C-alpha positions as CSV (number, residue, x, y, z in Angstrom):
1,X,-18.7,-11.8,-2.2
2,X,-20.5,-9.5,0.1
3,X,-18.1,-6.8,1.4
4,X,-19.9,-4.2,3.6
5,X,-17.0,-1.7,3.4
6,X,-15.4,0.8,1.1
7,X,-13.6,-1.7,-1.0
8,X,-10.8,-1.3,-2.0
9,X,-9.0,0.9,0.6
10,X,-5.6,-0.7,1.0
11,X,-6.0,-2.1,4.5
12,X,-7.1,-5.0,6.7
13,X,-10.0,-7.0,5.5
14,X,-9.8,-5.4,2.1
15,X,-6.5,-7.1,1.5
16,X,-8.0,-10.5,2.4
17,X,-11.0,-10.0,0.2
18,X,-8.7,-8.9,-2.7
19,X,-6.2,-11.8,-2.4
20,X,-9.0,-14.4,-1.9
21,X,-10.6,-13.1,-5.1
22,X,-7.4,-13.2,-7.1
23,X,-6.5,-16.7,-5.8
24,X,-10.0,-18.0,-6.8
25,X,-9.7,-16.4,-10.2
26,X,-6.4,-18.1,-10.7
27,X,-8.2,-21.4,-10.2
28,X,-10.8,-20.5,-12.9
29,X,-13.6,-19.4,-10.6
30,X,-15.8,-16.3,-11.2
31,X,-16.2,-13.8,-8.4
32,X,-18.3,-10.7,-8.1
33,X,-17.7,-8.3,-5.1
34,X,-20.7,-6.4,-3.9
35,X,-19.6,-3.3,-1.9
36,X,-20.3,0.3,-1.0
37,X,-20.3,3.1,-3.6
38,X,-17.0,4.6,-2.4
39,X,-13.7,2.8,-2.7
40,X,-11.2,2.2,-5.4
41,X,-11.8,-0.2,-8.3
42,X,-9.1,-2.8,-8.8
43,X,-8.2,-3.9,-12.3
44,X,-9.4,-7.4,-13.1
45,X,-11.7,-7.6,-10.1
46,X,-15.5,-7.4,-11.0
47,X,-17.2,-5.1,-8.5
48,X,-20.9,-4.2,-8.1
49,X,-21.4,-1.0,-6.0
50,X,-24.4,0.7,-4.3
51,X,-25.6,3.9,-5.9
52,X,-23.5,7.0,-5.4
53,X,-24.1,9.1,-2.3
54,X,-22.8,12.7,-2.9
55,X,-22.5,13.5,0.8
56,X,-20.5,10.4,1.7
57,X,-17.2,10.2,-0.2
58,X,-14.8,9.4,2.6
59,X,-13.8,5.8,3.2
60,X,-15.7,4.2,6.0
61,X,-13.3,2.7,8.6
62,X,-14.7,0.6,11.4
63,X,-18.0,1.4,13.2
64,X,-20.0,4.3,11.9
65,X,-23.7,5.4,12.0
66,X,-23.5,5.9,8.2
67,X,-23.2,2.1,7.9
68,X,-26.9,1.7,8.8
69,X,-28.1,3.2,5.5
70,X,-25.1,2.0,3.5
71,X,-25.8,-1.6,4.6
72,X,-29.5,-1.2,3.8
73,X,-28.6,-0.1,0.3
74,X,-26.1,-2.9,-0.1
75,X,-28.7,-5.4,0.8
76,X,-30.8,-4.3,-2.1
77,X,-27.9,-4.4,-4.5
78,X,-26.8,-7.9,-3.4
79,X,-30.2,-9.2,-4.4
80,X,-30.0,-7.4,-7.7
81,X,-26.5,-8.9,-8.3
82,X,-27.6,-12.4,-7.4
83,X,-30.4,-12.3,-10.0
84,X,-28.0,-11.3,-12.7
85,X,-24.8,-13.1,-11.7
86,X,-26.5,-16.3,-10.5
87,X,-23.7,-17.4,-8.1
88,X,-23.4,-20.9,-6.7
89,X,-22.7,-19.6,-3.2
90,X,-22.5,-16.4,-1.2
91,X,-19.2,-15.6,0.6
92,X,-19.9,-12.9,3.2
93,X,-17.3,-10.8,5.0
94,X,-17.8,-9.1,8.4
95,X,-20.9,-9.5,10.5
96,X,-22.8,-6.9,8.5
97,X,-22.1,-9.0,5.4
98,X,-23.2,-12.2,7.2
99,X,-26.5,-10.6,7.9
100,X,-26.9,-9.2,4.4
101,X,-25.7,-12.4,2.8
102,X,-27.6,-14.6,5.2
103,X,-30.9,-12.9,4.4
104,X,-30.1,-12.9,0.6
105,X,-29.3,-16.6,0.9
106,X,-32.7,-17.4,2.5
107,X,-34.5,-15.4,-0.2
108,X,-32.6,-16.8,-3.1
109,X,-31.9,-20.3,-1.7
110,X,-28.1,-19.9,-2.0
111,X,-25.7,-21.4,0.6
112,X,-23.7,-18.9,2.6
113,X,-20.3,-18.9,4.2
114,X,-19.3,-16.2,6.7
115,X,-15.7,-15.0,6.7
116,X,-15.4,-14.1,10.4
117,X,-12.7,-11.5,11.2
118,X,-13.4,-10.8,14.8
119,X,-16.2,-9.8,17.2
120,X,-18.4,-7.0,15.9
121,X,-19.1,-5.9,19.5
122,X,-15.4,-5.8,20.4
123,X,-14.8,-3.7,17.3
124,X,-17.4,-1.2,18.3
125,X,-15.9,-1.0,21.8
126,X,-12.4,-0.6,20.4
127,X,-13.6,2.3,18.2
128,X,-15.3,4.0,21.2
129,X,-18.7,3.5,19.5
130,X,-20.2,2.4,22.8
131,X,-19.3,1.9,26.5
132,X,-18.4,-1.4,28.2
133,X,-21.1,-3.0,30.3
134,X,-23.9,-0.8,28.9
135,X,-27.3,-1.9,27.6
136,X,-26.1,-1.3,24.0
137,X,-23.2,-3.7,24.5
138,X,-25.6,-6.4,25.8
139,X,-27.9,-5.8,22.9
140,X,-25.1,-5.9,20.3
141,X,-23.7,-9.1,21.7
142,X,-27.2,-10.7,21.3
143,X,-27.4,-9.4,17.8
144,X,-23.9,-10.6,17.0
145,X,-24.8,-14.1,18.2
146,X,-28.0,-14.1,16.1
147,X,-26.2,-13.0,12.9
148,X,-23.7,-15.8,13.3
149,X,-26.4,-18.4,12.9
150,X,-27.5,-17.2,9.5
151,X,-24.6,-18.7,7.4
152,X,-24.2,-22.4,6.8
153,X,-20.5,-22.4,7.6
154,X,-18.1,-20.0,9.2
155,X,-14.4,-19.3,8.2
156,X,-12.1,-17.8,10.8
157,X,-8.7,-16.4,10.0
158,X,-7.1,-17.7,13.2
159,X,-7.5,-20.5,15.8
160,X,-7.9,-17.8,18.5
161,X,-11.0,-16.5,16.6
162,X,-12.3,-20.1,16.2
163,X,-12.0,-20.7,19.9
164,X,-13.7,-17.5,20.8
165,X,-16.6,-18.2,18.4
166,X,-16.9,-21.8,19.7
167,X,-16.9,-20.6,23.4
168,X,-19.9,-18.4,22.6
169,X,-21.9,-21.5,21.8
170,X,-21.5,-21.7,18.1
171,X,-21.1,-25.3,16.9
172,X,-17.4,-26.1,16.5
173,X,-18.1,-28.5,13.6
174,X,-19.5,-25.6,11.5
175,X,-16.2,-23.5,12.0
176,X,-13.3,-23.9,9.6
177,X,-10.0,-22.0,9.9
178,X,-8.5,-20.5,6.7
179,X,-5.5,-18.4,7.7
180,X,-4.5,-15.2,5.9
181,X,-1.7,-15.5,3.4
182,X,0.7,-13.3,1.5
183,X,2.1,-13.0,-2.0
184,X,5.7,-13.9,-1.2
185,X,7.0,-13.0,-4.6
186,X,5.8,-9.4,-4.5
187,X,6.5,-8.9,-0.8
188,X,10.2,-9.9,-1.0
189,X,13.4,-8.3,0.4
190,X,14.8,-8.2,-3.1
191,X,11.9,-6.2,-4.6
192,X,14.0,-3.0,-4.9
193,X,17.4,-2.2,-6.1
194,X,19.8,-0.3,-3.9
195,X,19.4,2.7,-6.2
196,X,15.6,2.6,-6.0
197,X,15.7,2.3,-2.2
198,X,18.1,5.2,-1.9
199,X,15.9,7.4,-4.1
200,X,12.7,6.6,-2.1
201,X,14.6,7.2,1.2
202,X,15.7,10.6,-0.1
203,X,12.1,11.4,-1.2
204,X,10.9,10.7,2.4
205,X,13.6,12.7,4.0
206,X,15.5,9.7,5.4
207,X,19.2,10.2,5.7
208,X,21.6,7.4,4.5
209,X,22.9,6.9,8.1
210,X,19.5,6.4,9.7
211,X,17.9,3.1,10.8
212,X,14.2,2.9,9.9
213,X,11.4,1.6,12.1
214,X,8.4,0.9,9.8
215,X,4.7,0.7,10.4
216,X,2.0,0.2,7.8
217,X,-1.7,0.1,8.7
218,X,-4.6,2.1,10.1
219,X,-3.7,4.9,12.5
220,X,-5.9,5.0,15.6
221,X,-5.7,4.4,19.4
222,X,-7.0,0.8,19.2
223,X,-4.2,0.1,16.7
224,X,-1.7,1.2,19.3
225,X,-0.7,4.4,17.4
226,X,-0.6,6.5,20.6
227,X,1.7,4.0,22.2
228,X,3.9,3.9,19.1
229,X,4.3,7.6,19.2
230,X,5.4,7.5,22.8
231,X,7.9,4.7,22.0
232,X,9.2,6.7,19.0
233,X,9.8,9.8,21.3
234,X,11.8,7.7,23.7
235,X,13.8,5.9,21.1
236,X,14.7,9.1,19.1
237,X,15.8,10.7,22.3
238,X,18.2,7.8,22.9
239,X,19.2,7.2,19.3
240,X,18.8,10.3,17.1
241,X,19.9,8.2,14.1
242,X,16.6,6.4,14.2
243,X,13.7,7.3,11.8
244,X,10.1,6.3,12.2
245,X,8.2,5.7,8.9
246,X,4.6,5.6,10.1
247,X,2.4,4.9,7.1
248,X,-1.4,4.7,6.9
249,X,-4.6,6.6,7.6
250,X,-6.9,8.1,8.9
251,X,-5.4,10.7,11.3
252,X,-2.0,10.9,9.8
253,X,-2.1,14.7,9.9
254,X,-3.1,14.6,13.6
255,X,-0.2,12.2,14.4
256,X,2.2,14.4,12.5
257,X,1.0,17.4,14.6
258,X,1.6,15.2,17.7
259,X,5.2,14.5,16.4
260,X,5.7,18.3,16.1
261,X,4.5,18.8,19.6
262,X,6.9,16.0,20.8
263,X,9.8,17.6,18.9
264,X,10.4,14.4,16.8
265,X,8.9,15.6,13.5
266,X,12.4,15.7,11.8
267,X,12.8,12.0,12.6
268,X,9.4,10.9,11.5
269,X,7.3,10.7,8.4
270,X,3.6,10.3,8.0
271,X,3.0,9.8,4.2
272,X,-0.6,8.8,4.7
273,X,-2.4,6.2,2.8
274,X,-0.1,3.9,0.9
275,X,-1.5,2.0,-2.1
276,X,-1.4,-1.7,-1.6
277,X,0.3,-2.1,-4.9
278,X,3.1,0.1,-3.6
279,X,3.2,-1.3,0.0
280,X,6.2,-3.6,-0.7
281,X,8.4,-0.7,-1.9
282,X,7.8,1.3,1.2
283,X,8.3,-1.7,3.6
284,X,11.6,-2.4,1.8
285,X,12.9,0.8,3.5
286,X,12.5,-0.5,7.0
287,X,15.1,-2.2,9.2
288,X,12.5,-3.4,11.7
289,X,8.7,-3.5,11.7
290,X,6.3,-2.7,14.5
291,X,2.7,-3.9,15.1
292,X,1.3,-2.4,18.3
293,X,-2.4,-3.4,17.6
294,X,-4.4,-3.5,20.9
295,X,-7.3,-5.8,19.9
296,X,-7.2,-9.3,21.4
297,X,-10.0,-10.6,19.1
298,X,-9.1,-9.4,15.6
299,X,-6.5,-10.7,13.3
300,X,-3.4,-8.7,12.3
301,X,-2.9,-9.0,8.5
302,X,0.0,-6.6,8.3
303,X,2.2,-9.2,10.0
304,X,2.1,-11.4,6.9
305,X,3.6,-8.6,4.8
306,X,6.2,-7.7,7.4
307,X,7.3,-11.4,7.5
308,X,7.4,-11.8,3.8
309,X,9.7,-8.8,3.5
310,X,12.1,-10.4,5.9
311,X,11.7,-7.8,8.6
312,X,12.1,-8.6,12.4
313,X,8.7,-7.8,14.0
314,X,8.0,-6.3,17.4
315,X,4.4,-6.8,18.4
316,X,2.3,-7.0,21.6
317,X,1.7,-10.4,23.0
318,X,-1.7,-11.4,21.6
319,X,-3.1,-14.8,20.6
320,X,-3.4,-13.9,16.9
321,X,0.1,-12.4,16.8
322,X,1.6,-15.6,18.2
323,X,-0.3,-17.7,15.7
324,X,1.1,-15.8,12.8
325,X,4.7,-15.0,14.0
326,X,5.3,-18.1,16.1
327,X,8.5,-18.3,18.1
328,X,10.2,-15.9,15.8
329,X,8.1,-12.9,16.9
330,X,9.5,-10.4,19.4
331,X,6.7,-9.8,21.9
332,X,6.1,-7.0,24.3
333,X,3.6,-7.3,27.2
334,X,0.2,-6.2,25.9
335,X,-0.1,-2.4,26.1
336,X,3.3,-2.1,27.8
337,X,5.1,0.9,26.1
338,X,8.3,0.3,28.1
339,X,8.7,-3.2,26.7
340,X,7.7,-2.1,23.2
341,X,10.5,0.6,23.4
342,X,13.1,-1.8,24.7
343,X,12.4,-4.5,22.1
344,X,12.6,-2.0,19.3
345,X,15.9,-0.6,20.8
346,X,17.3,-4.2,20.9
347,X,16.6,-4.6,17.2
348,X,18.3,-1.3,16.4
349,X,21.3,-2.0,18.6
350,X,21.7,-5.5,17.3
351,X,21.1,-5.3,13.5
352,X,22.8,-8.6,12.6
353,X,20.7,-10.6,15.2
354,X,17.6,-8.7,14.1
355,X,18.2,-9.5,10.5
356,X,18.5,-13.2,11.3
357,X,15.1,-13.0,13.0
358,X,13.8,-11.4,9.9
359,X,15.2,-14.1,7.7
360,X,13.5,-16.8,9.9
361,X,10.2,-15.0,9.5
362,X,10.7,-14.8,5.8
363,X,11.2,-18.6,5.7
364,X,8.1,-19.1,7.7
365,X,6.1,-17.0,5.3
366,X,7.4,-18.8,2.2
367,X,7.0,-22.3,3.7
368,X,3.6,-21.9,5.3
369,X,1.8,-18.6,4.4
370,X,1.6,-18.4,0.7
371,X,-1.7,-18.2,-1.2
372,X,-1.0,-21.4,-3.2
373,X,-1.6,-23.5,-0.1
374,X,-4.3,-21.3,1.4
375,X,-6.6,-21.3,-1.6
376,X,-6.9,-25.1,-1.5
377,X,-8.2,-24.8,2.1
378,X,-10.8,-22.2,0.9
379,X,-11.9,-24.4,-1.9
380,X,-12.3,-27.3,0.5
381,X,-14.7,-25.1,2.5
382,X,-16.7,-24.4,-0.7
383,X,-16.8,-28.1,-1.6
384,X,-18.2,-28.9,1.9
385,X,-20.7,-26.1,1.7
386,X,-22.1,-27.2,-1.6
387,X,-22.1,-30.9,-0.5
388,X,-24.0,-30.1,2.7
389,X,-26.6,-27.8,1.1
390,X,-27.3,-29.5,-2.2
391,X,-30.6,-31.5,-2.0
């Protein structure tokens, strides 16, 4: 697998890469992940990294000028890894990975599948890396379209992403959808005893009488973090017994400072980056989960974990969110902080009804979103790839 990111860093596409790898290993397949020098090693996951760069230790999140030389170095390491590992196919993540994997596939005559997780150009716009309607945007969209033609097949994590890709002119017959999934055994409402839950609540400064709104993911404006802070301020003013547990990075210190400025720091906690192996324990503290992500093109992997934990979920109305949550999601108009606030308040004021919504989401996750079913879909993609590319 080609992973042009700081794998493993406990968020987003990293989780998909990790869980795909584990699911493939459980079926007896060998997987080698090629990734950047920085990131955490995961036990049992073979990982090949670029050479260490002393001046770049911080995890690379989203668009960054540093990715130019990091991707160049990764291209070289991918070729080295292919010569040693001798894979049957190349599974490339993100557009940068599709370019690296596509070129490597041409040079080594390996078939390539591209794990598409949203528009590269839209990601750069979301991160403020360039302006709308500028020459750079036009050039990036041209580059993005070109990259998408390198792989033999493309996997999307949602039907919305599939439709967007097809509408750009990519052949629909070369696109296959493999939704994200979740480990429903580990992410379970029964994962913690009442004593363990009480201990962790106390550690985080949550009083026994407080209801908890939980968020776990990246913290940034394009993730809706600014709107979440405003909703938290309004809710805490109306219901002082509410506590916001806002977990993730980067910028957790900045958002804590904003909470101090708003006067809500005693009713909020920003514990920073939460290890994926500990995520279920922290989510078990929440009474309701919130997902204010602003992107209309990317997936929203955190929803799977929320659902599996049996939490009612309030999210903005976006195509990917509706695909994942279905009719059981609680949707606010996209970018509307008033509706976001009101829907969260409804969950807090109607705990029994909210719990029933959470139970329905849990059933949806167990019945339709486990890795046992999803891995078979991925293996079908591999079988088709090998069949179509074998002379």
